[in-house]
C-alpha positions as CSV (number, residue, x, y, z in Angstrom):
1,T,112.4,122.0,68.0
2,I,113.2,121.1,71.3
3,E,114.7,117.5,71.5
4,K,112.9,114.5,73.8
5,G,115.7,114.6,76.4
6,E,116.7,118.5,76.7
7,Y,112.5,118.8,77.5
8,M,112.7,116.1,79.9
9,L,115.6,117.6,81.8
10,K,114.1,120.9,81.4
11,S,111.2,119.1,83.0
12,F,113.0,118.0,85.7
13,L,114.5,120.5,86.6
14,I,111.9,123.3,86.5
15,S,110.3,120.4,88.8
16,I,113.7,120.2,91.3
17,F,113.6,124.2,91.8
18,I,110.0,124.0,92.8
19,L,110.9,121.4,95.3
20,L,113.9,123.5,96.7
21,C,111.5,126.4,97.1
22,A,109.2,124.1,99.3
23,T,112.1,123.2,101.2
24,I,113.0,126.4,102.4
25,L,109.4,127.5,102.5
26,E,108.8,124.6,104.9
27,S,112.0,124.4,107.0
28,S,112.4,128.0,106.8
29,I,109.4,129.9,107.3
30,L,106.9,128.0,108.1
31,S,109.0,125.9,111.0
32,N,109.6,129.6,112.7
33,I,105.6,130.8,113.1
34,S,104.5,129.7,116.0
35,F,101.3,129.3,116.4
36,F,101.8,125.7,113.8
37,Y,101.9,123.1,116.4
38,V,103.2,121.2,113.4
39,V,104.2,122.2,109.7
40,P,102.4,120.9,107.0
41,D,104.9,118.9,104.7
42,I,104.5,120.5,101.3
43,V,107.5,118.8,100.2
44,L,105.8,115.4,100.5
45,I,102.9,117.0,99.0
46,C,105.0,118.6,95.9
47,S,106.8,115.3,95.3
48,I,103.4,112.8,95.4
49,Y,102.1,115.4,92.8
50,F,105.4,115.1,90.5
51,A,104.8,111.3,91.0
52,L,101.7,111.1,89.9
53,L,101.9,113.3,87.1
54,N,105.1,111.5,85.3
55,G,105.6,108.2,87.1
56,R,107.9,105.7,89.1
57,T,111.4,107.2,87.7
58,F,110.8,110.9,88.1
59,G,108.8,110.6,91.2
60,E,111.5,108.5,92.8
61,T,114.4,111.3,91.0
62,T,112.7,114.0,92.7
63,G,111.4,112.2,95.7
64,F,115.3,111.5,96.1
65,F,116.7,114.9,95.7
66,S,113.5,116.5,97.6
67,G,115.3,114.3,100.6
68,L,118.6,115.8,100.0
69,F,117.7,119.1,100.0
70,L,115.8,118.3,103.1
71,D,119.0,116.2,104.7
72,F,120.8,119.6,104.0
73,I,118.9,122.3,105.7
74,T,117.7,120.3,108.4
75,G,120.9,118.5,109.5
76,I,119.4,115.2,109.8
77,P,122.0,112.3,108.5
78,L,122.8,112.3,105.1
79,G,120.5,109.5,103.6
80,F,117.8,109.5,105.8
81,N,115.2,111.8,104.0
82,C,116.8,110.6,100.1
83,L,115.8,107.2,101.6
84,L,112.0,108.5,102.9
85,R,111.7,110.4,100.0
86,T,112.6,108.0,97.2
87,I,110.5,105.4,98.1
88,I,107.4,107.4,98.9
89,G,107.9,108.9,94.9
90,Y,108.6,105.2,93.6
91,I,105.5,104.5,95.3
92,A,103.0,107.1,94.3
93,G,104.5,107.0,90.9
94,L,103.1,103.4,90.3
95,F,99.8,105.0,90.2
96,S,100.2,107.4,88.2
97,E,98.9,105.6,85.1
98,T,95.6,105.0,87.1
99,I,94.7,107.8,88.9
100,I,93.8,111.5,87.7
101,I,95.2,114.0,89.8
102,S,92.5,116.6,89.6
103,G,89.4,117.6,91.5
104,I,89.6,117.7,95.4
105,V,89.1,114.0,96.5
106,I,92.1,112.1,94.4
107,P,94.6,114.9,95.8
108,M,93.4,114.4,99.5
109,L,93.5,110.9,99.2
110,S,96.9,110.5,97.8
111,V,98.4,112.9,100.6
112,G,96.5,111.3,103.2
113,I,97.9,107.8,102.4
114,G,101.3,109.2,101.3
115,T,101.2,110.9,104.8
116,I,100.5,107.5,106.7
117,V,103.3,105.4,104.8
118,K,106.1,108.3,105.4
119,T,104.8,107.9,109.2
120,I,105.4,104.0,109.1
121,L,108.7,104.7,106.8
122,I,110.1,107.1,109.5
123,Q,109.7,104.3,112.0
124,L,111.6,101.3,109.5
125,I,114.0,103.8,108.4
126,A,114.8,105.1,111.9
127,L,115.8,101.2,112.5
128,F,119.0,101.6,110.3
129,F,120.5,105.3,111.7
130,P,120.0,104.5,115.3
131,N,122.6,107.1,116.1
132,I,119.8,109.6,115.2
133,S,117.7,111.5,118.1
134,I,115.1,112.7,116.1
135,Y,111.6,112.9,117.6
136,L,109.5,109.7,115.9
137,P,106.1,110.4,115.9
138,G,103.9,107.2,115.7
139,I,100.9,106.7,113.9
140,I,98.9,107.4,116.8
141,S,100.2,111.1,118.0
142,Y,99.1,114.4,117.9
143,N,101.8,115.4,116.2
144,F,100.9,112.9,113.1
145,L,96.9,113.6,113.2
146,Y,97.9,117.4,113.1
147,E,100.6,116.6,110.3
148,F,98.0,114.4,108.8
149,L,95.0,117.1,108.6
150,F,97.9,119.9,107.4
151,N,98.6,118.2,104.6
152,V,95.1,116.4,103.6
153,A,93.8,120.0,103.8
154,L,96.5,121.7,101.7
155,S,97.2,119.3,99.0
156,P,94.1,120.2,97.1
157,F,95.4,124.0,96.9
158,L,98.8,122.7,96.2
159,F,97.9,120.4,93.6
160,K,96.0,123.1,91.7
161,F,98.9,125.6,92.2
162,L,101.5,123.2,90.4
163,S,98.3,122.5,88.0
164,F,99.4,125.7,86.4
165,F,103.1,124.6,85.5
166,K,101.8,121.1,84.2
167,K,103.0,121.7,80.3
168,Q,106.9,122.9,82.0
169,I,106.8,119.6,84.3
170,S,105.3,117.0,82.8
171,I,106.8,114.5,80.8
172,K,104.1,112.3,79.4
173,N,103.3,112.8,76.0
174,V,106.4,114.5,75.2
175,K,105.7,114.4,71.6
176,D,102.7,116.2,71.9
177,L,103.9,119.0,74.6
178,V,106.9,119.4,72.1
179,D,105.2,120.1,68.7
180,N,102.8,123.1,70.5
181,V,105.8,124.9,72.1
């Protein structure tokens, strides 16, 4: 049988691989499609899913690694996205015991709130990174509105897609899952 720690490590590594693929898809493919005014934040949606599925610690850890991937790929100073995504993963993970992530409304609502929190945190974290010159969209902007709408519309589909891997990436009820392996 698989030990609990080995199972949790396997779940974590699969989640990190999914986030790496989402980062590459978002930054290398979707950002180069000309008819997208803004790119949906697939990495954010995946991070929120993992946090809601597995809790605070898993959410902040996967959030950190997704931020690390984004920092390396986008060239933003190391730590900006790490801090941003870690905080969002922790906040989303706080609700893992109270929210059921199936359906359409809950994914849309959780990702919508996550997008708003992301935009507010970008403004706050940018205060600690005065030397960066990235475009900082505010809550009242077309870029925010388009990203918000893309993220909310895409979230039920991504949550459903990720639910196919739920047995491999969930660390809850590890004993039950290990017994079924």
